[in-house]
C-alpha positions as CSV (number, residue, x, y, z in Angstrom):
1,M,0.0,0.0,0.0
2,A,1.6,3.3,-1.1
3,F,1.0,6.5,0.8
4,S,0.3,9.7,-1.0
5,F,-1.0,13.0,0.1
6,D,-4.0,14.9,-1.2
7,P,-2.6,17.4,-3.8
8,S,-4.4,20.2,-1.9
9,L,-1.9,19.6,1.0
10,T,1.0,20.6,-1.2
11,S,-0.2,24.2,-1.5
12,R,-1.2,24.3,2.1
13,A,2.3,22.9,3.0
14,S,3.9,25.8,1.2
15,V,1.9,28.3,3.2
16,Q,2.8,26.4,6.4
17,A,6.5,26.3,5.6
18,A,6.5,30.1,5.4
19,K,5.4,30.2,9.1
20,P,7.9,29.6,11.9
21,A,7.8,26.1,13.3
22,A,6.7,27.3,16.7
23,E,3.5,28.7,15.1
24,L,2.5,25.4,13.4
25,S,0.3,22.8,15.0
26,D,1.6,19.3,15.7
27,L,-0.5,18.1,12.7
28,E,0.9,20.8,10.4
29,L,4.4,19.8,11.4
30,A,3.7,16.1,10.9
31,Q,2.2,16.9,7.4
32,L,5.3,18.9,6.4
33,L,7.5,16.0,7.6
34,A,5.4,13.4,5.7
35,E,5.5,15.5,2.6
36,R,9.3,15.9,2.8
37,L,9.8,12.2,3.4
38,A,7.4,11.0,0.6
39,I,9.3,9.7,-2.4
40,K,8.9,12.2,-5.3
41,P,7.9,10.8,-8.7
42,T,11.3,11.8,-10.1
43,D,13.1,9.7,-7.4
44,W,10.7,6.8,-7.4
45,H,12.9,4.3,-9.4
46,R,16.0,5.2,-7.4
47,L,14.4,5.0,-3.9
48,N,11.3,2.7,-4.1
49,R,13.3,-0.3,-2.8
50,D,15.3,1.6,-0.1
51,R,14.0,0.1,3.1
52,R,15.0,3.1,5.3
53,V,13.4,5.6,3.0
54,R,10.2,3.5,2.7
55,A,10.0,3.0,6.5
56,S,10.5,6.7,7.1
57,E,7.8,7.6,4.6
58,Q,5.4,5.2,6.3
59,L,6.2,6.3,9.9
60,A,5.7,9.9,9.0
61,A,2.3,9.0,7.4
62,A,1.4,7.1,10.5
63,L,2.0,10.2,12.7
64,V,-0.3,12.2,10.4
65,F,-3.0,9.7,10.7
66,L,-2.5,9.4,14.5
67,L,-2.8,13.1,14.9
68,K,-5.9,13.1,12.8
69,Q,-7.5,10.6,15.3
70,N,-7.3,7.8,12.8
71,S,-5.6,5.1,14.8
72,E,-6.6,2.3,12.4
73,E,-4.8,3.9,9.4
74,A,-1.9,4.9,11.6
75,L,-1.4,1.2,12.6
76,V,-1.5,0.1,9.0
77,R,1.4,2.5,8.2
78,V,3.4,1.4,11.3
79,E,2.9,-2.2,10.2
80,Q,4.2,-1.3,6.7
81,A,7.2,0.5,8.2
82,T,7.9,-2.6,10.3
83,G,7.7,-4.8,7.2
84,W,10.2,-2.6,5.3
85,L,12.6,-2.7,8.3
86,N,12.3,-6.5,9.0
87,H,12.5,-7.4,5.3
88,S,9.0,-9.0,5.3
89,L,7.9,-6.5,2.7
90,Q,9.3,-5.8,-0.8
91,A,8.5,-3.4,-3.5
92,P,6.6,-5.0,-6.4
93,P,8.2,-4.7,-9.8
94,C,7.5,-1.5,-11.7
95,P,4.4,-2.1,-13.9
96,T,5.5,0.2,-16.6
97,H,8.7,-1.8,-17.3
98,G,6.7,-4.8,-18.3
99,E,4.5,-2.8,-20.5
100,R,7.4,-1.2,-22.3
101,K,9.1,-4.6,-22.9
102,T,5.8,-6.1,-24.2
103,R,5.2,-3.1,-26.4
104,L,8.8,-3.3,-27.9
105,N,8.4,-7.0,-28.6
106,S,5.1,-6.5,-30.4
107,D,6.5,-3.9,-32.8
């Protein structure tokens, strides 16, 4: 299960980043951290199998859900982070690589 933020948070995060950290709520700080730790599309292929990066991403997301009073979703993210760290979870192969190979072979 991948974690991604609602695009509306990006613009809100920019506004939040302009405020001093002391003026931000715990939730706003957690959202900024989660946004910062989320793998960007341009870095996906380089980082999608990095266990430390994936665990960090999931734990930051868990904190956001916990602060939003959504313990069930927070627990799912903590379990995913644990899976990355204990090697019980692996990244699936990139679906676009298979499509490209199939497309090239059919030409």
